[in-house]
C-alpha positions in Angstrom: -4.2 11.3 49.1 -6.1 13.3 46.4 -5.0 14.7 43.7 -4.7 17.8 44.4 -2.6 17.6 47.5 -0.6 15.5 46.0 0.6 18.1 43.4 0.8 20.7 46.6 3.1 18.1 48.3 5.1 18.1 44.8 5.2 21.3 45.0 7.4 21.9 48.0 9.2 19.0 48.0 10.5 19.7 44.0 11.8 23.3 44.8 13.5 21.9 47.9 15.0 19.5 45.7 16.1 21.4 43.0 17.2 24.6 45.2 19.6 21.4 47.2 20.8 20.1 44.7 21.1 22.8 41.5 25.5 23.3 40.9 27.4 23.7 38.3 30.9 24.5 37.3 31.7 27.3 36.1 35.8 26.1 33.9 32.1 23.1 32.2 32.8 23.0 29.1 30.0 21.2 28.2 27.0 21.4 30.1 23.9 18.9 29.1 20.4 21.2 28.6 17.3 20.4 29.9 16.1 16.9 28.4 12.8 17.5 26.3 10.2 15.3 27.2 6.3 16.3 26.3 4.9 13.3 25.8 2.5 14.4 22.9 -0.8 12.3 22.3 -2.2 13.7 19.3 -2.0 15.7 16.5 -1.6 19.6 17.1 -1.2 19.3 19.9 1.8 21.9 22.0 3.8 22.1 24.9 6.3 24.7 26.4 8.7 24.4 28.6 10.9 27.1 30.6 12.8 28.1 33.3 15.7 29.7 33.9 18.3 28.3 31.7 16.2 26.2 28.5 13.0 27.3 26.8 11.8 24.5 24.7 8.3 23.5 22.1 7.5 20.0 21.1 5.0 20.3 18.3 2.7 16.9 17.2 2.4 17.2 13.5 0.5 14.4 13.4 -0.7 11.6 14.6 2.6 10.0 15.4 5.1 12.7 14.5 6.4 15.1 16.6 8.7 18.6 16.2 10.9 19.7 18.9 13.1 23.0 18.9 15.4 23.7 22.1 17.1 26.6 23.2 19.1 26.6 25.9 21.3 30.0 27.8 24.1 29.5 30.7 26.2 32.6 32.1 27.9 31.8 35.6 30.5 33.5 37.8 32.4 31.5 40.9 32.3 33.2 44.5 36.4 33.1 44.6 37.9 33.4 48.0 40.4 36.3 48.4 44.0 34.9 46.9 41.4 32.7 44.6 41.0 32.6 40.5 37.7 34.5 39.7 35.6 32.1 36.6 33.3 33.0 34.7 31.8 31.1 31.6 29.4 31.0 29.1 27.7 30.0 27.0 24.1 29.2 24.1 22.8 26.4 22.5 19.5 25.3 20.4 18.8 22.5 19.1 16.0 21.6 16.6 14.6 17.9 16.1 11.7 14.2 14.5 10.7 12.6 16.5 8.0 9.5 16.8 5.3 9.5 19.3 2.6 6.4 20.9 2.7 3.1 22.2 4.0 0.1 22.3 2.7 -3.5 21.9 2.1 -5.5 24.1 2.9 -2.8 26.6 0.1 -1.4 28.8 -1.8 1.8 26.7 -1.3 4.1 29.4 2.1 3.9 28.9 3.1 6.4 26.4 6.7 6.3 24.0 8.8 8.3 22.2 12.5 9.2 20.8 14.1 11.9 19.1 16.5 12.8 17.1 18.5 16.0 16.2 21.3 18.1 15.9 22.9 21.5 17.2 25.0 24.2 17.0 26.4 26.5 19.4 29.3 27.9 21.8 31.3 28.4 25.2 33.3 30.8 26.7 35.3 30.7 29.5 37.1 34.5 31.5 39.8 33.0 34.3 41.6 36.0 35.7 44.2 34.4 39.3 44.5 36.6 42.4 46.1 39.9 41.1 47.2 38.3 37.3 45.5 38.7 33.9 42.8 36.9 32.7 43.0 34.1 30.5 40.0 33.5 27.3 39.2 30.7 26.2 36.1 30.4 23.4 35.3 27.2 20.8 32.3 26.9 19.0 29.9 23.3 18.9 28.1 21.4 17.6 25.9 18.2 19.1 23.6 15.1 17.9 21.5 13.6 19.9 18.7 10.9 20.1 16.4 9.8 22.8 14.8 7.7 23.5 11.9 8.5 26.8 9.1 6.0 28.0 6.4 8.1 30.5 2.9 8.3 32.0 0.8 11.6 31.2 -2.4 12.5 33.4 -4.4 15.2 33.8 -2.4 16.3 37.3 1.2 15.2 36.6 3.5 13.1 34.3 6.1 11.3 35.1 9.0 10.1 32.2 12.0 7.6 32.4 14.8 8.7 29.4 17.9 8.3 28.2 19.7 10.5 25.5 23.0 9.7 23.5 25.0 12.8 22.6 27.8 13.2 20.2 29.8 16.6 20.8 32.5 17.9 18.5 34.3 21.6 18.4 35.9 23.8 16.5 37.3 27.1 16.2 39.1 26.8 19.6 40.6 30.6 19.6 42.3 31.6 23.5 44.5 34.3 24.9 46.2 35.1 27.7 47.9 32.3 27.7 51.9 31.9 28.0 51.9 28.3 26.9 50.5 25.0 25.3 50.6 23.2 28.9 49.0 26.2 30.9 45.7 25.7 28.3 46.7 21.8 29.2 46.0 23.0 32.8 42.4 24.0 32.3 41.8 21.2 30.7 41.4 23.1 26.7 44.1 21.9 24.9 42.6 19.4 22.1 39.2 19.4 22.4 38.7 19.9 18.8 40.6 16.8 18.2 37.9 13.7 18.6 34.4 13.4 19.2 33.0 13.2 22.9 30.3 10.6 23.6 28.1 11.2 26.8 25.3 9.2 27.6 22.4 11.2 30.3 19.8 9.2 31.8 17.1 11.6 33.6 13.5 11.8 35.2 10.8 13.8 34.3 8.0 14.9 37.3 5.7 17.4 36.7 2.6 18.2 38.7 -0.4 20.9 38.7 -3.9 21.8 36.7 -4.6 21.0 33.1 -3.3 22.6 31.5 -0.1 23.8 33.8 2.2 22.1 35.5 5.6 22.6 37.5 8.2 20.6 36.4 11.4 19.2 38.0 14.4 16.8 36.3 16.4 16.2 37.7 19.7 13.4 35.5 23.7 12.3 35.0 25.8 13.2 32.2 28.7 10.2 32.0 31.2 10.2 29.6 32.1 7.9 27.3 35.0 8.8 25.7 38.2 8.1 27.0 39.6 11.8 27.8 39.5 14.4 30.2 37.4 17.5 29.0 35.5 19.5 32.2 31.7 19.0 32.5 29.0 19.2 34.9 28.1 15.5 35.8 24.6 16.4 36.9 21.5 17.7 35.3 18.4 19.4 37.6 16.3 22.0 36.4 12.8 23.5 37.5 10.1 25.2 35.1 7.0 25.2 33.8 4.9 23.0 31.2 1.8 24.2 29.8 0.1 22.3 27.3 -1.1 24.9 24.1 -3.1 22.3 23.7 -5.3 22.7 26.2 -4.9 26.0 27.3 -8.9 27.2 26.7 -10.6 23.5 27.7 
């Protein structure tokens, strides 16, 4: 199959898969953002990725050092049936990272590797309104640290990357209103979230297809909670967006 025909096939498949799998929980206190996999190759290279919830930028500051900045926003409402609870959730998050990229000895030269580490901060809030009842509100600030190794391959027409992100999430300054007692707060899964650090491991696969400097990106991943406690969170991650190689924009 010709490269361009393969790209067209991928675009159709990516759209179908993303629409079929894209879902989330309005009540989640943690949802993984898109894993940043720029696959930088040379100094001065700039890659930007955007979708409905994420905006990411990566820059090669030297021949092996990369910098990244990621932003994430999410706002969701459920679709309650009569006599069911209405749920509205919002979250915002910004993070910065620094890392190394290059090739590894004793491995094929076409196989790229990168590892980034960083930290970020954000806020999450929820409004829960039972049918005929008053609204319960909960909000908290959060910080997250991460380290993420990636191996991949980049080509004129397509990229492929395999990543595993390890994260630690901490909450602070929780505030609530409309709750009658702590048992009700615990029933929503919000009680005591600031008493520990929550650890996750998040493997993902990223595939990009397009031409020259712009490619459609599909990323599918999972988020596994390692901490032995319950936290409302999204366990799946599916994103569909655009990746722009600004470095080659005018080639």
